[in-house]
C-alpha positions in Angstrom: -40.8 -18.9 -22.3 -38.5 -21.2 -20.3 -35.9 -19.8 -18.0 -32.4 -20.5 -19.1 -30.2 -21.1 -16.0 -26.7 -22.1 -15.1 -27.4 -25.6 -13.8 -24.1 -25.7 -11.9 -25.1 -22.9 -9.6 -28.9 -23.2 -9.7 -29.3 -24.9 -6.3 -27.6 -22.0 -4.6 -30.0 -19.4 -5.8 -32.7 -18.5 -3.1 -35.9 -20.5 -3.8 -37.9 -17.3 -3.6 -35.9 -15.7 -6.4 -36.0 -18.9 -8.5 -39.8 -19.0 -8.2 -40.2 -15.3 -9.0 -38.1 -15.5 -12.1 -39.9 -18.6 -13.3 -43.3 -17.1 -12.7 -42.3 -14.0 -14.7 -40.9 -16.1 -17.5 -37.6 -14.3 -17.4 -34.6 -15.8 -19.1 -31.6 -15.5 -16.9 -28.1 -16.9 -16.1 -26.6 -17.2 -12.7 -23.1 -15.6 -12.4 -20.6 -15.8 -9.6 -19.6 -12.3 -8.8 -16.3 -11.2 -10.3 -14.5 -7.9 -9.8 -14.1 -7.5 -13.5 -17.8 -7.3 -14.2 -18.6 -3.8 -15.7 -20.0 -1.5 -13.0 -22.4 0.0 -15.6 -24.1 -3.3 -15.9 -24.4 -3.9 -12.2 -27.8 -2.9 -10.7 -27.4 -1.1 -7.4 -30.6 -1.6 -5.3 -31.3 0.7 -2.3 -34.4 0.7 -0.1 -35.3 4.2 1.0 -38.2 5.4 3.1 -39.8 8.5 4.7 -43.0 9.2 6.5 -45.0 8.1 3.5 -43.4 4.7 3.2 -40.7 2.7 1.5 -39.4 3.0 -2.1 -37.0 0.7 -4.0 -34.5 2.7 -6.0 -32.4 1.1 -8.8 -29.4 2.6 -10.6 -26.1 1.6 -12.2 -23.1 1.0 -9.9 -21.0 3.4 -11.9 -23.3 6.2 -10.6 -24.0 7.9 -7.3 -27.5 8.3 -6.0 -28.1 12.0 -5.5 -30.6 12.5 -2.8 -31.2 16.2 -3.7 -32.2 15.2 -7.3 -34.3 12.4 -5.9 -36.2 14.9 -3.7 -36.8 17.2 -6.7 -38.1 14.3 -8.7 -40.4 12.8 -6.1 -41.1 15.6 -3.7 -40.2 13.2 -0.9 -37.4 13.4 1.7 -36.1 9.9 1.3 -33.2 8.3 3.2 -31.9 4.7 3.5 -33.9 2.5 5.8 -32.2 1.5 9.0 -30.0 -1.5 8.7 -31.8 -3.5 11.4 -35.1 -3.0 9.6 -33.7 -4.1 6.3 -32.1 -7.1 7.9 -35.5 -8.1 9.4 -37.3 -7.7 6.0 -34.7 -9.8 4.2 -34.5 -12.4 7.0 -38.2 -13.2 6.6 -37.4 -14.5 3.1 -34.1 -16.0 4.0 -32.2 -13.4 2.0 -28.9 -11.8 2.9 -28.6 -9.1 0.3 -31.3 -6.8 -1.2 -32.2 -8.1 -4.7 -32.7 -5.5 -7.4 -35.9 -7.2 -8.6 -38.9 -4.8 -8.4 -41.7 -7.5 -8.4 -40.2 -8.9 -5.1 -41.5 -6.0 -3.1 -44.8 -4.2 -2.8 -43.1 -0.9 -2.5 -43.0 1.6 -5.4 -39.9 1.4 -7.5 -38.0 4.1 -9.2 -35.2 3.3 -11.6 -32.4 5.4 -13.3 -33.3 5.4 -17.0 -29.6 4.9 -18.0 -29.9 1.3 -16.7 -31.7 0.2 -19.8 -28.9 1.5 -22.1 -27.0 -1.7 -21.3 -27.7 -4.9 -23.4 -27.5 -7.1 -20.3 -27.7 -6.4 -16.6 -26.4 -8.0 -13.4 -28.7 -8.1 -10.5 -28.2 -9.1 -6.9 -29.9 -12.5 -6.2 -30.2 -12.1 -2.5 -27.4 -14.6 -2.0 -24.0 -13.0 -1.4 -21.6 -13.6 -4.4 -24.4 -14.7 -6.8 -25.7 -12.4 -9.5 -28.6 -12.9 -11.9 -27.8 -11.9 -15.4 -30.8 -10.8 -17.5 -31.2 -9.2 -20.9 -32.2 -5.5 -20.8 -35.6 -6.3 -22.5 -36.4 -8.9 -19.7 -35.4 -6.4 -17.0 -37.6 -3.8 -18.6 -40.6 -6.1 -18.4 -40.0 -6.5 -14.6 -40.1 -2.6 -14.4 -43.6 -2.4 -15.9 -45.0 -0.9 -12.7 -41.9 1.2 -11.9 -41.2 4.8 -12.7 -38.1 6.0 -14.7 -36.1 9.1 -13.8 -32.7 10.8 -14.0 -31.5 11.2 -10.5 -28.1 9.5 -10.4 -24.7 11.2 -11.0 -22.1 9.4 -13.2 -18.9 8.8 -11.3 -17.0 9.9 -14.3 -18.3 13.4 -13.5 -17.0 13.2 -9.8 -13.3 13.3 -9.7 -11.8 13.3 -6.2 -8.3 14.9 -6.0 -6.2 11.9 -5.1 -2.8 13.0 -6.3 -2.7 16.8 -6.6 -1.8 18.0 -3.1 -0.7 21.4 -4.4 -4.3 22.1 -5.2 -5.6 21.3 -1.7 -5.5 24.8 -0.3 -7.4 26.3 -3.2 -10.0 23.5 -3.2 -10.6 23.7 0.5 -11.0 27.5 0.2 -13.5 27.1 -2.6 -15.5 24.5 -0.6 -15.7 26.7 2.4 -16.8 29.6 0.2 -19.5 27.5 -1.3 -20.9 26.7 2.2 -20.6 30.1 3.9 -22.7 33.2 3.3 -19.8 35.6 3.5 -16.8 36.1 1.3 -13.5 34.8 2.5 -11.3 37.8 3.2 -9.0 36.4 5.9 -6.4 33.7 5.6 -7.8 30.2 5.2 -6.4 29.3 8.7 -8.5 32.0 10.3 -11.7 31.4 8.2 -11.9 27.7 9.1 -12.3 28.0 12.8 -10.3 25.0 13.9 -9.8 24.8 17.7 -6.1 25.5 18.7 -4.0 22.6 19.8 -4.0 21.9 23.5 -0.9 22.8 25.6 -0.4 19.0 26.1 -0.4 18.3 22.4 2.0 21.3 21.7 4.4 19.9 24.3 4.3 16.4 22.8 5.0 17.7 19.3 8.1 19.6 20.6 9.3 16.4 22.3 8.8 14.4 19.0 11.3 16.6 17.2 13.7 16.7 20.1 16.4 14.0 19.6 17.5 14.3 23.2 14.0 13.8 24.6 13.9 11.1 27.3 11.4 8.9 29.2 11.5 11.5 32.0 10.4 14.2 29.5 7.4 12.4 28.2 6.5 11.1 31.6 6.5 14.7 32.9 4.2 15.9 30.1 1.8 13.0 30.4 1.6 13.3 34.2 0.5 17.0 34.0 -2.7 15.9 32.2 -4.5 13.5 34.7 -6.9 12.2 32.1 -4.1 11.4 29.7 -2.0 9.8 32.4 -4.9 7.5 33.4 -5.4 6.5 29.7 -1.7 5.7 29.2 -1.7 3.5 32.4 -4.9 1.8 31.4 -3.6 1.2 27.9 -0.5 -0.5 29.3 -2.5 -2.6 31.7 -5.0 -3.8 29.0 -5.2 -7.5 28.1 -4.0 -6.5 24.6 -0.4 -6.0 25.9 -0.6 -8.7 28.6 2.0 -7.0 30.8 3.2 -9.1 33.8 2.4 -7.5 37.2 0.5 -4.3 38.0 1.2 -1.1 36.2 1.7 1.5 38.9 2.7 4.7 37.1 3.1 6.4 33.8 6.9 5.7 33.9 6.1 2.0 34.6 3.8 1.9 31.6 6.5 3.4 29.4 9.5 1.5 30.6 8.0 -1.9 31.1 5.3 -2.2 28.5 4.8 0.5 25.8 8.1 2.1 25.2 9.0 5.7 24.5 8.2 5.7 20.8 4.7 4.2 21.1 3.8 6.4 24.1 4.8 9.7 22.6 2.7 8.9 19.5 -0.2 7.4 21.4 -0.3 10.4 23.7 -0.3 12.7 20.7 -3.1 10.7 19.1 -5.1 10.9 22.4 -4.5 14.7 22.7 -5.5 15.4 19.1 -8.5 13.1 19.5 -9.9 15.5 22.2 -9.4 18.6 20.0 -12.4 17.8 17.8 -15.4 15.9 19.2 -17.2 13.1 17.4 -20.2 14.4 15.4 -23.6 13.5 16.8 -24.7 12.3 13.4 -23.1 9.4 11.6 -23.9 7.0 8.8 -26.1 4.1 9.9 -24.2 0.9 10.6 -20.8 2.6 10.5 -17.9 1.2 12.5 -17.5 3.6 15.5 -14.8 6.1 14.6 -12.2 5.3 17.3 -12.8 1.6 17.1 -11.8 1.7 13.4 -8.9 4.0 14.2 -7.6 1.6 16.9 -8.0 -1.4 14.7 -6.2 0.3 11.8 -3.3 1.3 14.1 -3.0 -2.2 15.6 -2.9 -3.8 12.1 -0.3 -1.3 11.0 1.7 -2.1 14.1 1.8 -5.8 12.9 2.4 -4.9 9.3 5.4 -2.7 10.2 7.0 -5.6 12.0 6.6 -7.7 8.9 8.4 -5.2 6.7 12.1 -6.1 6.1 14.2 -4.3 8.7 16.2 -2.3 6.2 13.1 -0.6 4.8 11.0 -0.5 7.9 9.5 2.9 8.7 9.4 4.5 12.2 7.0 2.2 14.1 5.5 4.9 16.4 4.8 7.2 13.5 3.2 4.4 11.5 1.0 3.7 14.5 0.0 7.3 14.7 -0.8 7.4 11.0 -3.3 4.5 11.6 -4.7 6.2 14.6 -5.4 9.4 12.8 -6.0 8.1 9.2 -9.6 9.3 9.2 -9.1 12.5 11.2 -10.4 14.5 8.2 -13.8 13.0 8.9 -13.9 14.9 12.2 -12.7 18.0 10.5 -15.4 17.9 7.9 -18.0 17.5 10.6 -16.5 20.5 12.4 -16.1 22.8 9.3 -19.4 21.9 7.5 -21.8 21.1 10.4 -25.1 21.9 8.5 -24.0 19.7 5.6 -22.4 16.8 7.4 -25.8 15.1 7.8 -26.2 15.3 4.0 -22.9 13.4 3.6 -24.1 10.8 6.1 -27.4 10.2 4.2 -25.6 9.9 0.9 -23.1 7.4 2.3 -26.1 5.3 3.5 -27.8 5.5 0.1 -24.6 4.6 -1.8 -23.0 1.7 0.0 -21.3 0.7 -3.3 -19.1 3.8 -3.2 -16.2 5.1 -1.2 -16.7 8.2 0.9 -14.4 10.1 -1.5 -16.9 10.3 -4.3 -19.7 11.4 -2.0 -17.6 14.1 -0.3 -16.2 15.3 -3.6 -19.7 15.6 -5.1 -21.3 17.4 -2.1 -18.4 19.5 -0.9 -15.7 19.6 -3.6 -13.1 18.2 -1.3 -12.4 15.0 0.6 -11.6 14.2 4.2 -8.1 13.1 3.1 -7.4 16.6 1.7 -8.6 18.5 4.7 -7.1 16.1 7.2 -3.6 16.4 5.6 -4.0 20.2 5.4 -4.7 20.3 9.1 -1.7 18.1 10.0 0.5 20.6 8.2 -1.2 23.5 9.8 -0.5 22.0 13.2 3.1 21.4 12.4 2.8 17.6 12.5 5.4 15.4 10.7 5.3 15.5 6.9 5.2 11.7 6.9 1.9 11.9 8.8 0.4 14.4 6.4 1.4 12.2 3.4 -0.1 9.1 5.1 -3.5 10.9 5.4 -3.4 12.5 2.0 -2.4 9.5 -0.2 -4.0 6.6 1.8 -6.5 5.9 -1.0 -3.9 5.5 -3.7 -2.5 2.0 -3.7 -0.1 3.1 -6.5 1.4 6.0 -4.6 5.3 6.0 -4.8 6.1 9.6 -3.8 8.0 10.8 -0.9 7.4 8.9 2.4 5.3 6.5 0.4 5.6 3.7 3.0 3.3 5.5 5.4 0.3 6.0 3.1 1.0 2.5 1.6 0.7 1.0 5.1 -2.5 2.8 5.8 -4.0 1.8 2.4 -3.2 -1.8 3.0 -4.5 -1.9 6.6 -7.8 -0.1 5.7 -8.4 -2.3 2.7 -7.8 -5.5 4.6 -10.0 -4.4 7.5 -12.7 -3.3 5.1 -12.7 -6.8 3.6 -13.3 -8.2 7.1 -16.2 -5.9 7.8 -14.5 -3.0 9.6 -15.0 0.4 8.0 -17.5 1.6 5.3 -17.8 1.4 1.6 -17.4 -1.6 -0.8 -14.8 -4.4 -0.4 -11.7 -3.6 -2.3 -8.9 -5.7 -3.6 -5.3 -5.5 -2.3 -3.0 -5.1 -5.3 0.0 -7.4 -5.3 2.1 -4.4 -6.3 1.2 -2.7 -3.0 2.4 -5.7 -1.0 5.6 -6.0 -3.1 6.4 -2.3 -2.5 6.2 -2.9 1.3 8.0 -6.2 1.2 5.1 -8.0 2.8 3.6 -11.3 1.7 -0.2 -12.0 1.7 0.4 -14.5 4.4 2.2 -12.1 6.7 -0.5 -9.4 6.0 -3.3 -11.8 6.9 -1.5 -12.9 10.0 -1.3 -9.2 11.2 -5.1 -8.8 10.7 -5.9 -12.1 12.3 -3.9 -11.2 15.4 -5.9 -8.0 15.7 -9.2 -9.9 15.5 -8.0 -12.4 18.1 -7.7 -9.4 20.5 -11.0 -7.9 19.5 -12.4 -7.5 23.0 -9.3 -5.9 24.4 -9.1 -3.5 21.4 -12.8 -2.5 21.8 -12.0 -1.6 25.4 -9.1 0.6 24.4 -11.2 2.3 21.8 -13.8 3.3 24.5 -11.1 5.2 26.3 -11.1 7.8 23.5 -14.8 8.3 23.5 -17.7 6.6 25.4 -20.3 4.8 23.3 -22.5 7.2 21.5 
């Protein structure tokens, strides 16, 4: 049987893939990737391994690979191969993306049986942006040496709570109950053993709500914490701000470079950042936590300036929202330490999904819920809690919507430039319109941040040294 191909794009398909499909006699079409292609027809390919060896696992993109079910099915403790190893394997064949074609690898293959319920399937070709479309019957022939199983969870059965904040307390309580051996009899705040805020953070919070607070007040608080004082001075002296002359004191950093508003929120972010330490485990190939936080805050700083003056939010608070947007990640690691590693392994095995689906499936809550809850528990501004809670909802129009909308926009734009984790996501025009920002202005803000990448990396290292 001759292979039917889209001649317009044929030359762009990797030669190895073209030869493989021809040798197999598979009829196919080349499709340029489009966001509207149904997720149930997209084949997600993940290469896993353990002490026994590698295994190629295939499942629909509208599913989440459940590693616990996979262990039950195979009797093996499989996890995603390290990114550098996968890159070497693909590089040998001049491929950039793992193709979902079983005959391409000598490894055993396991596929989710629901895949074959679709009449046609879309498979990664190895070339970014190009998919191979094949009929289900042809794909099944390529699976003649593979094993079928039921190990993936439909996303329709995993429903993260994006817009019901009134349920957060109960859901967090249920999640903690599920992962503790004892019944919860005390108040939630006592059961989840969150470290108390430092005295420095408490003082800064009081200053934030004091309309009469002055530069002398914040200078006095920062100077009582030598490590914080050194960080503020270093921040002001960094190439990112390009301040003329030498920064000699905290007051100098505030008055000449950073300003009262930025320093009080920066100091608060630094103080909170020391309350919970970074987890030792993390997903492979993840952007370092504080690097992503600093990038997000810097992008939001630029986006805020682009918003029309009459609807512009408080710049310092917007910056703090970016700095702490993923703080719930640290809280999850602190509250559920035995299970945080499981979250990391599932994020590695499901790069096509956002963290919300993984966390909801494994814990029953998301980092956004628990992060916003903690902000309220600590008496932080309600705008900040809203920013953390609704940052994944581009359609959010509730109270203080500008703050979560800014975080949503910044995170999505950075993700599409390789910062952060999860799949690339579109930026809805309605989100830009609501903020009063054009695509051009938003892109300018992100481009300025990447132009100062070296300086920002240096700033990020002040929060935590490289792990």
